MARDODO-120519 format. One record per residue (C-alpha): x, y, z. Coordinates in steps of 0.05 Angstrom, whole numbers, plus 5000, padded with zeros to 4 digits. Example, Ala and Ser with C-alpha at 12.3 -4.5 7.8 and 13.67 -1.06 7.14 Angstrom:
! residues 2
524649105156527349795143
! end
This chain:
! residues 801
500050005000505650485019509350454952502750554917501151154961508051454950507151364875500451714878503552284918509052344867503952344811499952884847506153304857508053224784500953404763500954014809507654244779504854144709498554524725502455074760506955134699500855174654497755704699504256084698504156064623496956314621498556854671504757054633500557174571496757704608502458044645503358794645510458964621509759724624504660274623504360994599499761554620496661974564491662544563485762074553487961464591493360944606496260474554498959814578504059404540502958674555507558094541502757944484498558514459496059174487490759444535488360144543484060434599480961074573478261564624472361854586469562204647470162134723465161564720465661304649471460834632472860514565477159884562480559634499484658994494487958654436493058104424495558484362500759024356495659594350488459744366483259784311482360494284475260424255470260894288464860634334457860604304454760634374458861144413458361834382461462254438468262494414470662634486474363264465475563514536480463084575478362854645483262964702485762314734491862064773495961434765499861084820503360404818505859864865509459214849502858864836497959374810496760034775491460484805487761004763483861494806478461974781474162454821468961904831472361224828478460794822480660314767485659804793489559394742492858744766499858714735499957964736493357834700491358524672484658404707481159054725477559194790472959794797472060104865469060734895473861244926473560874993475960234961469259864962468959404902463659584850465459014804471658644779473958274718475557544732482857344734481256994668478357614638479357864567480657344512481557354437481456654406482156444332475756154303472755974236465356144228461456054164468055934129470756604153477256634192476157084252476957134327472157024385472757574437470257544508470357894575468857564642466857884708465957624778458857654804456657634877450857184895446257774911447558154846441758244798442758414724438158764675437959004603440458624540434658864498427958574478427057834465419557754452419057004461423756964521422056684588418957104643425357214680426957954690433857834722439557564678443457324738443956574731441556514659444056594588441657024530443156994456444757684428443957574354438858014318434157604277426657524270423557544340430357604373433558254392440358474419442259104457449058974491447759404552447559114622445559444689447459154756444459274825451559344848451260044817454659984749452959884676456759574618456359704543459859214497461859564433461658964386456658844330457358104315452857544339454257484414452057104476451357304548452756764599450056944667451356314707458756164698462755804753456655604794453456274784459456674811461456984744458457234680461557344612460057654544462557284482462357574412463557114353467857604314472758164328479958364336479458714403475458724467472159404474467259564530464860164570463960164645458960654675458960794749452261004778450960784829443660954812440660644749438561344726445661584728448160974691443061094635444961824635452261634624450361134570446561664531452162174542456461664505451461434452446762024442440562334471433462134451429962714416422862924433417062644394411063074376406063094433401262694389405962094393404161994466396761894449393461284419395760964353390360594315393260084268391059434234394058914188392059194142387759764117386459644044384360324018383961064032376460974040377560484096382560934131377761534127372161104154376460924215377761664224370361824223368461274271373561504323371662234317364062124311364261694374368762184411374061664425380961954438386061784384392062134353394861694297392161234243397060764210397560504139401059834144404459444088402459234018398859863999403259773937400059103918400658823864406959213850413558943878415759143948420059773947416060093891413760633941407160703904400360743937396260343887391760873853385760403847385460363923388761023941386661513887388262133929393861983980395362723994387962874002387262274049392862524094389963224092383262964115386562614174390063264191383563644189380963164241387263274282389662574268396862424247398661924192403961384196406060944138410060294134416160314089421059724086428559684071427159124020426559183944423458733892426658693823423459083767422559733805426160393789428360433862431659743858435059923793437760583821440460253884443559683844446860173796450460553852452459923889447460023944444459323949446658743992446258003972441557884031434557694009427857594042423357024021417157464012411357134047406357484002409357403932414356833945419757223910426657343940427058093951433458463967435758894025439359544011446059674045444460104105451860134123453260504058452361264068450761383995445660823994442461104057441961774023438761493960434061064001431661684039430962083975426661543944421961484004421662234015419762403944415061813933411361793999413462154062414262884042410162823979403762644016405362954084406062334128407862474199411161824220414661234190413860504209420560154196418759414190423258814174429859154192433758574223435158444164430857824163433057264117430056704157434656144180440256324131444556664183451056454151448956824088448657464130455457314160458457224091455257834062459558434044456859094070460559724047463559774116465859054122463558334129456558194154459457754209462358384241456558864229449758564220447258714290447659454272443459434209437459764242441960274276444860494210438160464174434860924225440861384222439661494148432261644153433062074215438662484185434462574122428162754159431763274202434763604141428763574093422663614139425364104191418964344224416163654241419063194294421162514268417961874295420361184273417260534297422559984288422359234294429459184318434059634357441259664379445260084427445160814407438760764366435061224415438561824382435161664316428061804342426661054344421260694383422459944390416459484384416658744402415158464333410057964308407657634373401657184377394857354406395556924468396057044543402856694542405557194491402457784528405557554593412457534560411858254535411858564604418958374625421458484555418959194554422159314622428859034600428759404533428160054571433459844621437959764560437760524549432360534495426960984526421160834479418260134474411459864454407959224434402159054388396259114436392658444431398358114393399658114318396757454295393256814318396556234281397956744226390556914219386057424252383457224320375957234330375757854373368357764388369957144429370057254505377156984514379957464461376058044491379257894559386157854527385358514490382558864551388358654595393458824541390259504529390659664603398059504601398959894536396060514568402160514615407460384562411660954534408060894467400760664464398960254401393559794376395859354319394858664288390358224246382958324254378458904273380059154343379059904341375660174403369160294364369059574338362759154340367158584365366958904434360758854477358459474515362259294579368859184541367959844504366860204569373159914600377360074540374760774535376160894609383560714600383961114536381261714574386061594631391961594583389762274555388462564624395562364643398762714583401463304624405062774667407262344608409562924565413563194624416862504630418462544556421663224567425662904623427762344576430662854527433563374575435762914632436562234597430961954640427561274635419961274634418560524638422760324698424859654726423359664800430859684812431260394784427660644846428460064896435559814882436659644955430359224962432558524941425258284943424058704881429758394840426257804810419258084797417958034721411158374717411459014759414759664740414660414753411660874701415361514718416461684791409261604814405760984786407360254800404059864744401959134756399058834692394258264698397157724653393157124677386656914643381956994702375157004668375056554607379855984622377055284633378055354708376056094713370755944767376355724813380856324802380856924848379957574809386357844838393857834829399757844877403158514882409458664920409559364949416859574954419359775023421160455051414960805026407360785031402960634971396160894949391260474910389960934850382660704844380560754917385661184953386960635004393860715035398360115046405160005078411059805033415059175045409258695037406058264984398558354977392958024938390758614895383658614869383758534793376658514765376558584690375559344694381759444738389159444727392259434797395560104800399260394860401961094871408061224914406961674974409862364960407862354887405362964851401362804788398963344740392663124703389363494646382163534620378762994580381063054508380162704441387162854416393563074450393463814433385863924433385964364496391364794528393564574597390265194627386764774680390964244713388663794768394763714812394063074854398563034915399362374952401462545024406062115067412862345042416262945011415862974936417563364873415363404801417463834743412164014691415064074621411864434562414064654493411164784424409264044417411663934346418064284322425264264344425664954376426264624444433464444423434765194422431765294491424465414471421165034528418765194598418464834665414764924730417364554791412864304848415564134916411363804970413463875043409663315077410863515149408764235137403264045087406064575042406564584966411665054935410565234862416565534827416366104778416165894705423065774678424065864603419666124548416765904481411966224432404766114451406065894523400666014574401566634616396066464664393065804687389265474744391964924788386464524821390264214879387563564906390363244969388662514957384862185013380561575003375761674945377462414943382462484885381961754863380161424797380061704726374862264731376162984747375663094822369163474836371963944889379264134895382464274963385464914936384465284871390665694853391066214799398066194772401266744730408366474725410866734792413066304850408066174905406965744967400465374981398765135051394164535053
! end
C-alpha cells in the first residue's frame, strides 16, 4: 500500500507542477510589462498585445484589449461622443497593481493578470473582471477566419442584472443573473448589449457581431460576454450607482433621445391591414364621431400590391388621392403613419437605382406574400442611405405629408440563413462583424434625412429591431409579430422593462398581439375580449400606446360588447388625462436622459425582494403598474380563480391604490383586486401627478386647467415640462418648466416661477390642487371639488394645505 501511496503522491506533485506551469504560462500571457499615461487614459504593454484604459469622464471608463500590435482604428457605430475635453485623473503603481483614480472612482489593474477591479473612492468593490478576463481566440465561422472575443466578470450571489434588449419569446425572467441570453438580431430575437447591475454599474459592449451573454458561469459566481467576431475587446463601464445615472452616462456616450411630437404619446390605431383610403377615412370618422380619443392612424404594408415591394407607390385604384387622404386626417387632428420597408423587389426603378450605385446587399427575404426573393439595401453605405431616403421622401413621406414612419423588417430578416448574413459584404465590412447594427444604420439614414428635409416636424420611427445608440435616431422599438395569446402577452411585460433598462426609452407592443396562428383572431369571442382588455390596460402605461394586428380591434369595433367598450374607453381617457404627466416625463427623457418605463430596481435598488419580479414596473416616479397577465375570466377553470393578482409593494414607502385611495405599507405582498375593469395601479406616497382635462387628441385643449393630485405621506417633487409640441425649437431652449415641491410635514406645496419661454406658452393657468384621501382624488374622473384652487401667472408661490 505504501509504495502505491507514494507513487500517487509523486503523481499528484507532478500534476500540480504541470498545472502550475500551465497556469504560469496563462498568467504570463496577460502580464503587464509597462504602462504609459496619456491625456485620455493609460496604455498598457502586455507580454502579448495591448490594453488601454480610457478615462472618458470621472465615472465612464472605456477598456480596449487586443493581442495584436495595434488597436483597431475604425470608428464606433454606437458611441458618438468624441470626448474632446480630457478628464483629470491620477495614476499610481505598486509592484502588483496600477491604480487609476478619478474624482468619483478607482480603476485597479492587476499587473499579473491585467484584470481590472472597479471601486469607489473608499475602496469598496463595485465590480471586477475575473482573473481569466479578456480573451481573443482564433475561430472559423461560416467559412470565415476570425476571432472570438470575450470578457468575464465576477458576480456576487446577491447581484441582479438587467437589460440586454427585447426578446419577445423569452421566458418570464426579469433578472439575467443565473441565465444565458443569445444576442443575435434575427426575427423575434433582439440584441442591445447593455447591462445594468444592482451593484451600481452598467456595461456596454461595443461589438456588433452575433454574441452571447452567459449569466451563470462557475456555479453562478461569474458572467461573461462572448462575441463571435472581432479583433479587440472593447467595452464601456458606467458607474452609477443609481440606474438613472448609469443610463444618463450611457446616453452621454451614445446620444440623447429627441422629443416626439405630443401626438405620439396618444393612441395609435393600426391594423394589418387597411386596404384603401376609403377604409382609413372610415376609421377616422368612427373615432371622431364616437368621441373616442385617438391621435394616429397607420397604413400598414402592401398598399403597393400588386406592384413589387419597394416600389413606394400607393396603388391608385385603392388610394386615388393619398395627399387628400392625409389632409383629411390632419383636418380631424389625426396624424398619419406609413409602413416603408428596407427591402426591394426586382423590376422597380428604386431597385435599379440602388443596384446601379452599388447600394444593394446580397441578403434576400423570402417574401411571404409573393414568394419572391427580395433584396435588402446596404444601410451601412452612406450613399445608399441617402438614396434610400430620397426615394421614400419623394414618393411617399414628404410628397403626401405623412407624419411618422413604420420601419418594419429591419433585422435584416432572411429566415434561418444566418451564415448568408455573416458572409455578406456590406460597404463597411463583412456581415459577420456588422449585421447587429443594420437597424441602427438604417434609422440613422432616415433620421438624418428627415431632420434635414422636413425640419418643422419631429421625426417618429417605429422599428422592429433596435441596437445600442438607436435612441438618438427617434426610434421606438416594438416587440415584433407576437401571437394573440396570454402566454405571449405575459412575456411582453418583462421584455418591455428590460428593453428600457437597455437605454432605449421608447418601447411598445402590438396591443392584443399581431396574429393568431397567422390569421386574425375572432375578437368577438370572450377569451379574446379578455386578452385585448388586459393588454390594452398594460398598453396605456407603456411609453407608446398602440393597437395593431390582424382583425378589427378598434375601440369602436362591434367585436366589443358594451362592457368591454366602456373599460377600453376608460383607460383611453386615463391615458389622455395623464398627458401632462407623460409629456413631462418625455421632456425629462430628452433633457435629463430619464427612463419612463422603469424596472423596480431603478427606484428600489436596495430592496432585494424586488429583483426577480417580472411583471411590475414604475411608470415615471409615481405609478407602479401591475399588469394582469393571467386569464381569470375565460379559462377552463375560471370559476376557481380569484379575480386578483399578487403585488409586491416595495419597502421604505407607503402606497396608494389609485382607484380607491386606500393607503398601504410597503415591504409586503398583497392580493390586489383585479376585476376585469381594473389594472392594479399603485401610487407612491409623496407623488405629485398633473392631470389634464378629457381630450380627444393630444393638443385639443391647452393645459390651462390642471388637476394637481398630491399623495401625502412623504416629501415629493415633480417638474412640469411644456414646449411647442411639434417642432425642434426646444433644442434651442424654447421650452418651459414649472417645479412643484411637497413638504409633507408642513403640508405645504411650493410652486416655482416658470423657467424658460416658448411662443404661445400660457401666461396664466389654474391649478386645482387635490390632496388625495380615500375616494377624494381617486380614479379617472376629474375630482369634483379641489382642496385649493390656485390662479398661477408664472410667479413662485406657496400653498398651505
